[in-house]
C-alpha positions in Angstrom: -16.8 60.7 -9.8 -18.5 57.9 -11.6 -22.0 58.5 -13.2 -24.2 56.6 -15.7 -22.7 58.6 -18.5 -19.1 58.7 -17.4 -18.2 55.2 -18.4 -14.4 55.6 -18.3 -12.3 56.5 -15.3 -8.5 56.5 -15.2 -8.5 54.2 -18.2 -11.0 51.8 -16.8 -14.4 51.0 -18.3 -17.6 50.5 -16.2 -21.1 49.1 -16.6 -23.8 51.6 -17.6 -27.4 51.5 -16.5 -29.6 48.4 -16.4 -32.1 48.2 -19.3 -33.6 44.8 -18.6 -33.4 41.7 -16.3 -34.6 38.1 -16.4 -35.2 35.7 -13.6 -35.2 32.1 -14.4 -34.9 29.4 -11.6 -31.8 30.1 -9.4 -30.4 32.8 -11.8 -31.1 36.5 -12.4 -29.4 38.3 -15.3 -29.1 42.1 -15.5 -28.4 43.6 -18.9 -27.0 47.1 -19.4 -27.0 49.4 -22.4 -23.3 48.9 -23.0 -23.4 45.1 -23.3 -22.4 44.3 -19.8 -24.3 41.4 -18.2 -24.3 40.5 -14.6 -25.6 37.0 -13.9 -26.4 36.3 -10.2 -26.8 32.6 -9.3 -28.1 31.5 -5.9 -26.4 28.2 -5.1 -27.4 28.2 -1.4 -29.0 30.7 0.8 -25.5 31.8 2.0 -23.7 31.2 -1.3 -24.1 33.5 -4.3 -22.2 33.6 -7.5 -21.6 36.8 -9.4 -20.5 36.5 -13.0 -19.9 39.5 -15.4 -19.3 39.7 -19.1 -18.6 42.8 -21.2 -19.5 41.4 -24.7 -23.2 40.8 -24.4 -22.9 37.0 -24.0 -21.1 34.5 -21.8 -18.4 32.1 -22.8 -18.7 28.4 -22.0 -19.1 28.0 -18.2 -16.3 25.7 -17.1 -14.2 25.5 -13.9 -11.6 23.0 -12.7 -12.2 24.3 -9.1 -15.8 23.6 -8.5 -16.8 20.2 -7.2 -19.7 18.7 -9.3 -21.0 17.0 -6.2 -21.1 20.2 -4.1 -24.3 20.9 -2.1 -26.7 23.4 -3.7 -30.3 24.4 -3.3 -31.9 27.2 -1.3 -34.9 27.6 0.9 -36.1 31.0 -0.2 -35.6 33.4 -3.1 -37.3 36.6 -4.2 -36.3 39.3 -6.6 -38.0 42.8 -6.4 -37.5 45.9 -8.4 -37.2 49.3 -6.5 -36.9 52.8 -8.0 -33.0 52.8 -7.9 -32.1 49.2 -7.4 -33.0 45.5 -7.5 -33.2 43.4 -4.3 -32.4 39.7 -4.2 -33.4 38.1 -0.9 -32.6 34.6 0.4 -33.3 33.1 3.9 -29.8 34.3 5.0 -28.9 37.6 3.1 -30.2 40.2 0.8 -28.3 41.7 -2.1 -29.0 45.2 -3.6 -27.9 45.9 -7.1 -27.9 49.5 -8.4 -29.7 50.2 -11.7 -27.2 52.9 -12.6 -24.0 50.9 -12.7 -24.5 47.4 -11.2 -22.7 48.2 -8.0 -23.9 45.9 -5.3 -24.2 45.6 -1.5 -25.0 42.6 0.6 -26.8 42.7 4.0 -27.9 40.3 6.6 -31.6 40.1 7.3 -31.2 42.7 10.1 -29.9 45.2 7.5 -26.3 44.9 8.7 -24.0 45.8 5.8 -21.7 42.9 5.2 -20.0 43.9 2.0 -20.4 46.6 -0.6 -18.8 47.6 -3.9 -16.5 50.7 -4.0 -16.0 51.1 -7.7 -17.4 47.7 -8.2 -16.8 45.8 -11.4 -14.6 47.6 -14.0 -12.2 46.6 -16.7 -9.7 47.7 -19.3 -8.9 46.1 -22.6 -5.7 44.1 -23.0 -4.3 45.3 -26.2 -1.3 42.9 -26.0 -3.3 39.7 -25.5 -6.9 40.6 -26.3 -9.8 40.3 -23.9 -9.9 42.3 -20.7 -8.1 42.9 -17.5 -11.0 42.5 -15.1 -11.2 44.3 -11.7 -13.3 44.5 -8.6 -13.0 46.9 -5.7 -14.9 46.7 -2.4 -15.2 49.1 0.5 -13.5 47.9 3.6 -14.8 48.6 7.1 -12.7 50.0 9.9 -11.0 47.2 11.8 -11.8 44.7 9.0 -9.4 41.7 8.9 -8.6 39.3 6.1 -7.5 35.6 6.1 -6.9 32.7 3.7 -5.3 32.7 0.2 -3.4 29.5 0.7 0.3 29.2 1.5 1.3 32.9 1.7 4.6 33.3 3.6 3.3 36.3 5.6 1.2 37.2 8.6 -2.0 35.3 9.2 -4.0 38.5 9.0 -3.5 39.9 5.5 -4.7 43.5 6.3 -2.3 45.9 4.6 -0.9 43.3 2.2 -0.9 42.9 -1.5 -0.5 39.4 -2.9 -0.1 37.8 -6.3 -1.3 34.4 -7.5 0.9 32.8 -10.1 2.2 29.3 -9.4 6.0 29.8 -9.2 9.0 27.7 -8.3 10.5 29.8 -5.5 13.6 28.0 -4.3 14.5 29.2 -0.8 11.7 31.8 -0.7 11.7 34.4 2.0 9.1 35.9 4.3 6.6 38.0 2.4 7.9 36.8 -1.0 5.3 36.6 -3.8 4.2 34.6 -5.6 4.7 31.0 -4.4 3.7 27.5 -5.6 0.0 27.4 -5.0 -3.0 29.5 -6.1 -6.0 29.7 -3.8 -7.9 32.9 -4.7 -10.2 32.6 -1.7 -10.2 35.0 1.3 -12.2 35.5 4.4 -13.3 38.9 5.6 -14.2 39.6 9.2 -15.6 42.8 10.7 -18.1 43.6 13.5 -18.2 39.9 14.5 -19.4 38.9 11.0 -17.5 36.7 8.6 -17.9 36.3 4.8 -15.8 34.8 2.0 -14.9 35.7 -1.5 -13.7 33.0 -4.0 -12.4 34.6 -7.3 -12.5 31.6 -9.6 -10.2 32.9 -12.3 -7.1 30.9 -13.3 -5.2 33.8 -14.9 -2.6 35.6 -12.9 -4.6 37.3 -10.1 -3.9 39.9 -7.5 -5.5 40.9 -4.2 -5.0 44.2 -2.4 -6.2 44.3 1.2 -6.2 48.0 1.9 -2.5 48.6 1.0 -3.0 51.0 -1.9 -6.1 52.7 -0.4 -6.8 52.5 3.3 -10.5 51.5 3.1 -10.6 49.6 -0.2 -10.1 45.9 -0.9 -9.6 44.9 -4.5 -8.9 41.9 -6.6 -8.2 41.7 -10.3 -6.9 39.4 -13.1 -4.9 39.7 -16.2 -7.6 38.0 -18.2 -10.7 35.9 -18.1 -14.0 36.7 -16.4 -14.9 38.6 -13.3 -16.4 35.5 -11.7 -16.6 35.3 -8.0 -18.6 33.6 -5.2 -19.8 35.3 -2.1 -20.0 33.1 1.0 -21.9 34.4 4.1 -21.0 33.1 7.6 -21.7 34.8 9.9 -19.2 32.5 11.6 -15.8 31.8 10.0 -16.6 28.1 10.5 -19.6 28.5 8.2 -17.5 30.3 5.5 -14.8 27.7 5.5 -17.0 24.7 5.4 -19.2 26.2 2.6 -16.1 27.1 0.5 -14.6 23.6 1.1 -17.8 22.0 0.0 -17.9 24.2 -3.1 -14.4 23.2 -4.2 -14.4 19.7 -2.8 -12.9 17.3 -0.3 -10.6 14.3 -0.5 -11.3 10.8 0.3 -9.9 9.2 3.4 -6.2 8.4 3.1 -4.9 5.1 4.4 -3.9 5.5 8.0 -0.2 5.0 7.3 -0.1 8.2 5.3 -0.8 10.1 8.6 2.4 8.5 10.1 5.9 10.0 9.9 7.7 10.1 6.5 11.4 10.4 5.7 12.7 12.0 2.5 15.8 13.5 1.0 17.2 14.6 -2.4 18.3 11.8 -2.7 18.5 8.4 -1.1 20.5 6.1 -3.3 21.7 3.4 -4.0 19.5 0.7 -2.5 22.0 0.0 0.3 21.7 3.6 1.5 17.9 3.4 1.5 18.1 0.3 3.6 20.7 1.9 5.9 18.2 4.7 6.6 15.2 2.5 7.2 17.2 0.1 9.4 18.4 3.0 11.5 14.8 4.1 12.2 14.0 0.7 13.5 17.2 0.4 15.5 16.5 3.8 17.2 12.8 3.0 17.7 11.7 6.2 15.9 8.4 5.3 14.2 8.3 5.8 10.4 5.9 4.6 7.8 7.3 5.9 4.5 10.6 6.3 2.7 10.8 8.5 -0.4 12.9 8.2 -3.6 13.8 11.5 -5.4 14.8 11.9 -9.0 18.0 9.9 -8.7 16.1 6.6 -8.6 15.4 7.1 -12.3 17.5 6.2 -15.4 18.8 9.6 -16.4 15.9 11.4 -14.7 13.4 9.7 -17.1 10.1 9.3 -15.5 8.7 5.8 -15.0 12.2 4.2 -15.3 14.8 2.9 -12.8 18.5 3.3 -12.5 19.5 -0.3 -12.4 23.0 0.5 -11.1 21.5 2.0 -8.0 18.4 -0.2 -7.8 19.0 -3.5 -9.6 15.8 -5.1 -8.5 13.3 -2.5 -7.4 10.4 -4.9 -6.9 12.4 -7.0 -4.5 13.7 -3.9 -2.6 10.2 -2.4 -2.3 8.9 -5.8 -1.0 11.7 -6.0 1.5 11.0 -2.5 2.7 7.3 -3.4 3.1 8.2 -6.3 5.2 9.8 -3.9 7.6 6.8 -1.6 7.6 8.0 1.0 5.1 5.9 2.1 2.2 7.9 3.4 -0.8 6.9 6.8 -2.3 8.5 7.9 -5.6 8.8 11.3 -7.4 7.3 11.9 -10.8 7.9 15.2 -12.6 6.0 16.5 -15.7 9.1 16.9 -18.0 9.5 14.0 -20.4 13.0 13.7 -21.8 13.3 14.2 -25.6 14.8 10.8 -26.4 13.7 8.7 -29.4 14.6 5.5 -27.5 12.6 6.4 -24.4 9.2 4.6 -24.4 7.2 7.3 -22.6 8.5 10.0 -25.0 7.8 7.9 -28.0 4.2 7.2 -26.9 3.6 10.9 -26.1 5.0 11.9 -29.5 3.1 9.4 -31.5 -0.2 10.3 -29.9 0.5 14.1 -30.0 0.1 14.5 -26.2 2.7 17.2 -25.6 2.1 21.0 -25.2 2.6 23.1 -28.3 3.6 26.7 -29.0 1.1 29.0 -30.7 2.7 28.4 -34.1 2.7 24.6 -33.9 6.1 23.3 -32.6 6.2 21.4 -29.3 7.0 23.4 -26.2 10.6 22.5 -25.2 12.2 23.3 -21.9 15.1 22.2 -19.8 14.6 20.4 -16.5 16.5 17.6 -14.7 16.7 15.2 -17.7 17.8 18.0 -20.1 15.5 19.1 -23.0 12.0 17.9 -22.4 8.5 18.0 -23.7 5.5 18.4 -21.4 2.2 16.6 -21.4 -1.0 18.7 -21.7 -2.8 17.5 -18.6 -5.7 19.8 -19.4 -6.6 17.3 -22.1 -8.7 14.4 -20.7 -7.2 11.9 -23.2 -3.7 12.9 -22.0 -4.8 12.5 -18.4 -6.1 9.0 -19.1 -2.8 8.1 -20.8 -0.8 9.5 -18.0 -2.8 7.5 -15.4 -2.1 4.3 -17.3 1.7 4.9 -17.1 1.6 4.1 -13.4 0.8 0.4 -13.9 4.4 -0.9 -13.6 5.4 1.4 -10.6 2.3 0.6 -8.6 0.9 -2.8 -9.7 4.2 -4.6 -10.6 6.8 -3.0 -8.3 4.6 -2.2 -5.3 5.2 1.5 -4.9 2.5 2.9 -2.6 2.5 6.7 -3.3 3.6 9.3 -5.8 4.8 12.9 -5.3 4.5 15.4 -8.1 7.2 18.1 -8.2 8.3 20.8 -10.6 4.6 21.1 -11.8 4.1 24.9 -11.5 5.3 24.1 -14.2 9.0 24.9 -13.6 11.5 25.3 -16.4 15.2 26.0 -15.9 17.4 28.6 -17.5 14.6 30.8 -18.8 13.8 34.3 -17.4 10.3 33.6 -16.2 11.0 30.0 -14.9 8.0 28.5 -16.7 6.3 27.9 -20.0 6.1 30.8 -22.5 2.6 32.3 -22.3 1.8 31.4 -26.0 1.8 27.7 -25.2 -1.6 26.2 -26.1 -3.8 24.0 -24.0 -6.9 21.9 -24.5 -8.5 23.0 -21.2 -11.0 20.2 -21.5 -12.5 21.4 -24.8 -12.0 25.2 -24.0 -8.8 25.9 -25.9 -6.6 28.6 -24.4 -3.1 29.8 -23.9 -0.8 29.2 -21.0 -1.9 32.5 -19.5 -5.1 30.8 -18.5 -3.8 27.2 -17.9 -0.7 28.0 -16.0 -2.2 28.1 -12.5 -4.1 24.8 -12.9 -1.3 22.8 -14.7 0.0 21.3 -11.5 -3.5 20.4 -10.3 -4.4 18.6 -13.5 -1.1 16.7 -13.3 -1.9 15.6 -9.7 -5.4 14.7 -10.9 -4.1 12.4 -13.6 -1.5 10.9 -11.2 -4.3 10.4 -8.6 -6.4 8.4 -11.0 -3.5 6.3 -12.1 -2.3 5.5 -8.5 -5.9 4.8 -7.4 -6.5 2.5 -10.4 -3.4 0.4 -9.7 -3.2 0.4 -5.9 -6.9 -0.7 -5.6 -8.3 -2.2 -3.4 -6.1 0.0 -1.3 -6.4 3.8 -1.1 -4.1 6.1 -3.1 -1.6 8.6 -1.9 -0.5 11.6 -4.0 1.4 14.7 -3.0 1.9 17.8 -5.1 3.9 21.0 -4.9 1.7 23.2 -7.1 -2.1 23.5 -6.8 -5.1 25.5 -7.6 -8.4 25.6 -5.6 -10.0 22.2 -5.7 -6.7 20.3 -5.9 -7.5 18.9 -2.5 -10.0 16.5 -4.2 -7.0 14.5 -5.6 -3.9 15.2 -3.6 -2.1 16.3 -0.5 0.6 19.0 -0.6 3.7 20.5 1.0 4.9 24.1 1.2 7.8 23.8 -1.2 11.5 24.6 -1.0 11.8 26.3 2.4 15.0 27.1 4.3 16.5 25.8 7.5 16.0 29.1 9.5 14.0 30.1 12.5 12.1 32.5 10.4 11.0 29.6 8.1 9.8 27.7 11.1 7.6 30.6 11.8 6.5 30.7 8.2 5.7 27.0 8.1 3.5 27.3 11.1 1.4 30.0 9.5 1.4 28.5 6.0 -0.1 25.2 7.2 -2.8 26.9 9.3 -3.7 29.2 6.3 -3.8 26.2 3.9 -6.2 24.5 6.4 -8.7 27.3 6.4 -8.3 27.6 2.6 -9.8 24.2 1.9 -6.4 22.3 1.5 -6.0 20.8 4.9 -3.8 17.9 4.0 -0.5 19.9 4.0 2.8 20.0 5.8 6.2 21.6 5.4 9.7 20.1 4.9 10.6 19.5 8.5 14.0 21.0 9.3 14.0 23.1 6.0 14.8 22.0 2.5 17.7 24.4 1.8 20.7 24.8 4.1 21.4 22.9 7.3 19.5 23.2 10.6 21.1 23.1 14.0 20.0 20.3 16.2 17.8 22.7 18.2 16.0 24.1 15.1 15.4 20.5 13.9 14.0 19.5 17.2 11.7 22.5 17.4 10.5 21.8 13.8 9.8 18.2 14.6 7.8 19.3 17.6 5.6 21.5 15.3 5.6 19.1 12.3 4.0 16.2 14.2 0.9 18.4 14.7 0.6 19.1 10.9 -1.7 16.8 8.9 1.2 15.8 6.6 4.4 15.1 8.5 7.6 14.6 6.5 11.3 15.5 7.0 12.8 16.5 3.6 16.1 18.2 2.7 18.1 19.0 -0.4 21.1 17.0 0.8 23.5 19.8 -0.4 24.3 21.0 3.1 24.6 17.8 5.1 22.4 15.0 6.5 19.0 15.7 8.0 17.9 12.4 9.6 17.1 12.6 13.3 20.4 10.9 14.2 22.4 13.5 12.2 22.3 15.6 15.4 23.1 14.7 18.9 21.5 12.1 21.2 19.2 14.6 22.8 17.7 15.5 19.4 17.2 11.8 18.7 15.3 11.4 22.0 13.1 14.4 21.3 12.3 13.2 17.8 11.4 9.8 19.2 9.3 11.4 21.9 7.3 13.6 19.5 7.0 11.1 16.6 5.8 8.5 19.1 3.2 11.0 20.4 1.9 11.4 16.9 1.6 7.7 16.6 -0.3 7.6 19.9 -2.6 10.3 18.5 -3.3 8.5 15.2 -7.0 7.7 16.1 -7.4 11.4 16.9 -5.7 12.5 13.6 -7.8 10.0 11.7 -11.0 11.3 13.3 -10.1 14.9 12.5 -9.4 13.9 8.9 -12.8 12.2 8.8 -14.5 15.4 10.1 -12.7 17.4 7.4 -14.0 15.2 4.5 -17.5 14.7 6.0 -18.2 18.3 7.1 -15.4 20.5 5.7 -14.0 21.2 9.1 -10.4 22.3 8.9 -7.9 20.0 10.7 -5.9 23.0 12.0 -7.8 26.0 13.3 -6.1 29.4 13.8 -7.3 31.1 17.0 -9.4 33.6 15.0 -11.3 30.7 13.5 -11.8 29.2 17.0 -13.1 32.5 18.4 -13.7 35.3 16.0 -15.5 37.4 18.6 -12.4 37.8 20.6 -10.4 40.6 19.0 -7.2 39.3 20.7 -7.3 36.4 18.3 -7.4 38.6 15.1 -3.6 39.0 14.9 -2.4 35.8 16.5 0.0 33.8 14.3 1.5 31.1 16.5 -1.2 29.3 18.4 -3.6 26.9 16.7 -6.2 24.2 17.5 -5.2 20.8 16.4 -8.4 18.9 15.6 -11.2 20.1 18.0 -9.6 19.6 21.4 -5.8 20.2 21.4 -4.2 23.7 21.6 -0.6 23.9 20.2 1.9 26.7 20.4 5.4 26.0 18.9 8.6 27.4 20.2 10.0 29.6 17.4 13.1 31.1 18.9 16.5 29.6 19.9 17.5 29.1 23.6 13.9 29.4 24.8 12.9 28.1 28.2 9.2 29.0 27.6 7.2 31.6 25.8 4.2 33.9 26.1 1.1 32.6 24.4 -2.6 33.3 24.2 -5.0 30.7 25.6 -8.4 31.2 24.0 -11.7 31.1 25.7 -12.6 28.0 27.7 -10.8 25.8 30.1 -7.7 23.9 29.3 -5.2 21.4 30.8 -1.4 21.6 30.3 -0.7 18.3 28.5 2.6 17.8 30.2 1.8 18.8 33.8 -2.0 18.4 33.8 -2.2 21.9 35.4 -5.6 23.6 34.8 -5.7 26.9 32.9 -8.6 29.3 32.1 -8.6 30.9 28.7 -9.2 34.4 27.3 -5.8 35.6 28.4 -2.1 35.7 27.5 0.2 33.7 29.8 3.8 32.7 30.2 4.3 28.9 29.8 7.5 27.2 30.9 8.7 24.8 28.3 11.8 22.6 28.4 13.8 21.7 25.3 11.9 18.4 25.0 8.5 20.1 25.2 6.4 22.8 23.5 3.2 24.3 25.0 0.3 21.8 24.4 -3.1 22.1 26.1 -6.1 19.9 26.0 -9.6 21.3 26.2 -11.4 20.5 29.4 -14.2 18.0 29.0 -12.6 16.3 26.0 -11.8 12.6 25.4 -8.6 12.0 23.5 -8.2 8.6 21.9 -4.8 7.0 21.8 -3.1 3.9 20.3 0.0 2.2 21.7 3.2 3.5 20.1 3.9 1.5 16.9 7.0 1.6 14.7 4.6 1.7 11.8 0.9 1.4 11.3 -0.3 -2.1 11.6 2.8 -3.4 13.5 0.9 -4.2 16.7 -2.3 -5.9 17.6 -3.8 -4.4 20.8 -6.8 -5.2 22.9 -7.7 -1.8 24.3 -8.2 1.7 23.2 -6.9 4.4 25.6 -9.3 7.3 26.2 -7.9 10.3 28.1 -10.7 12.2 29.8 -10.0 15.7 31.1 -12.6 16.8 33.7 -14.8 19.8 33.2 -17.9 21.1 35.0 -20.3 21.2 32.1 -20.9 19.3 28.9 -18.5 18.5 26.0 -18.6 16.2 23.0 -15.8 14.1 21.5 -15.7 11.7 18.6 -13.6 8.8 17.4 -13.7 7.5 13.9 -12.1 4.1 13.0 -12.2 1.6 10.1 -9.9 -1.0 8.6 -7.3 1.8 8.1 -7.2 1.2 4.3 -9.5 0.0 1.5 -13.0 1.0 0.8 -15.2 -1.1 3.1 -15.8 2.0 5.1 -18.0 3.3 2.2 -20.2 0.2 2.7 -20.9 1.1 6.4 -18.0 -0.9 7.8 -16.7 1.8 10.1 -16.9 2.6 13.8 -18.0 6.0 14.9 -18.1 6.7 18.6 -19.7 9.9 19.9 -18.9 10.6 23.5 -20.9 13.1 25.6 -19.3 14.0 28.9 -21.2 15.8 31.7 -19.1 17.0 34.7 -20.5 18.1 38.0 -18.9 18.9 41.4 -19.0 15.4 42.6 -19.8 13.3 39.6 -19.0 12.5 36.0 -21.2 11.0 33.4 -19.8 9.6 30.1 -22.4 8.6 27.5 -21.4 6.7 24.4 -23.4 6.4 21.2 -22.0 4.1 18.4 -22.6 3.9 14.7 -21.2 1.7 11.9 -20.7 -2.0 11.2 -16.9 -2.2 11.7 -15.8 -4.4 14.5 -12.7 -2.9 16.1 -9.9 -5.4 17.0 -9.9 -4.3 20.6 -12.5 -5.2 23.2 -11.8 -2.7 26.0 -11.4 0.9 26.8 -8.8 2.1 29.2 -10.1 5.4 30.5 -7.6 7.8 32.1 -9.1 10.5 34.3 -7.4 13.8 34.7 -8.4 16.6 37.0 -11.2 14.9 39.0 -11.9 17.3 41.9 -13.4 14.5 44.1 -12.5 11.2 45.6 -14.3 8.4 43.7 -16.5 6.3 45.9 -19.0 4.7 43.4 -19.0 3.7 39.8 -21.9 2.5 37.7 -21.8 1.1 34.2 -25.1 1.0 32.3 -26.9 1.3 35.7 -25.1 -1.6 37.3 -22.7 -1.1 40.2 -19.1 -1.7 39.1 -16.8 -3.2 41.7 -13.4 -1.5 41.9 -10.5 -0.9 44.3 -10.8 2.7 45.4 -7.1 2.8 46.5 -6.0 1.5 43.1 -8.2 4.0 41.3 -6.9 6.9 43.5 -3.3 5.9 42.7 -3.6 5.1 39.0 -6.6 7.2 37.9 -7.9 4.8 35.2 -10.6 2.3 34.6 -10.7 -0.6 32.1 -14.2 -1.2 30.8 -15.9 -3.3 28.1 -16.2 -1.4 24.9 -19.9 -2.2 24.7 -20.9 0.2 27.5 -23.4 3.0 26.9 -23.1 5.1 30.0 -20.5 5.4 32.7 -21.4 7.2 36.0 -18.7 8.1 38.5 -19.5 9.8 41.8 -17.6 10.7 44.9 -17.1 13.0 47.8 
């Protein structure tokens, strides 16, 4: 039992009683008689920060995760002192803090208990490293579920799991393996139809236990640093995710081509092989926008160099690929080869930009080029230098994107596969060891890369992809889920990982389609393509050690399926672009697990497979061989089978037939889905109409379409087109209302509106209150109208 006087329990130390408190502005500090201070900061009515120190004062307040432009400000705040506790109240929640030991509980304004401490904050001294191991335990409610934490290779619901956050190069990782490449110490709790979030902003190695060790206790702890966490109140999961995403930041819009299909392999070389691959895509009419070059394009794996035997004139090659619609993306790793004749190494050495061991020598580790030194990307001067190194690649040669790999950081032939923990880092003026900097090393490399690519690709938009990341990395980069395996289990893992990343603030993510390690069967590759085209980042990538993995490496049926689904992605580009815009404007995740879509339905709490793509499309991949269909859960609402246009009501589990060239895809009734014509690459075609697929529903629905020039920054000057459609369906009529914003003039002049599921025969059409002449027989047969894009209201009625 813990009391005021019993300040130690099983080796742990605890706060003692509060002796004073101060309230200044948005912060309230509580001081105890054993030097523990709790500082509570009200960032928003639903966002509260709790920060503890055990030494009587706080260290410099610095975080790489928090976006400086995040929204903050509250409507209401009071602090009152009661006999046994203090109460902090905002317009959304109230927090009670016990005077005896700083244990806290958080309620909504109806006195519903959302979250409460079990042991609360406690710590033990780290005799090996100094400082503290900081810990927090919370009581868990019966039936409570947990989600988030980035790309964990496990069930969507984390109840009963223990996970570890330490960025690690895990080649060919398996289900439930810990830890992986990314560190996102943010989780969502859900119980009694109420959602909340916890973001533990601590870059040391961290752990989370979701009722594994003790049935009704959730805990999180770190091997160093502060107990510093943010509480986010919902009550809807949507509110939690958007608030957290705003706190840690959102990216800028990518160029539209980045949302196309990408092809990659370790490695495509020489130049003739690259052109053979790109030519085959065009020959087979499989759309593709990007071709990747892995480490073999370099001279001896030296970053920012070219192997002139393989690529004698890279500028000419990149330009010729661009003429055929292919953007070239190249890899850049952090390891800089120790070579006195290598210009990048010489610059880094002369300017003292490489990481050092505690006693002074440069940290040295073996990666692809051999023995390397590694830039300290936590130093802003080094980041600026690194950004400048991209001038030749981007400005002179014409490369359009960069992917950062091996940046966990990964080091070969050492037991822990990374830097020694005594390596020193600048940490932007907060010097520390690698214990603190390890988890953000990859993010700071991606940040430096992003600023370099952005500088030299301007006036176009940059594209960067990273393997390792910490919360907030989404401000600079996209990501992929690392070195997966060509197995059916990994197809299942990829589906969950990308959903989980999406509700963890890092929506721009995909997996290596087909698996990086080993060789997929044609069936597995086809099923992976069918899933991958519904991921925000869509790229086939393989190690090349086990055979070829281009679509034509399999049989003709797989080629046809690949063409069909990649072409569907290109048709859906305006829908994809719109959902990306909604992500950066409002923090709405691009993929939504069913529990996010309807947290009140307990049937969604343990669903892994189904997800909502954007706001209006339900996808359920086929994850087993030889399947002719599958059981799936259709969430609340009304839906149409995309392939058959059959109507389905939600809130139930159903069997869905699915041929080899299909997976279950449903469209929400009442929605309008925008489509482009199939292009072999973004910008290939000029077209005079935008297709709008409308799916009938009795009732109201809202749909949006965002467009701009597809690249560049004119959209920030108001040169965009934002269409907001409101549809109203009745037994014998449909009304489509259109509201427009923005100064961008789209290249098309008409909408082709396809109508699905109309329950009546159309006899009359009015556009902006004027009668529209049409051939009823043609409409009955074809089911579409072509209208001028300037209309404001379309009224269809019938019998």
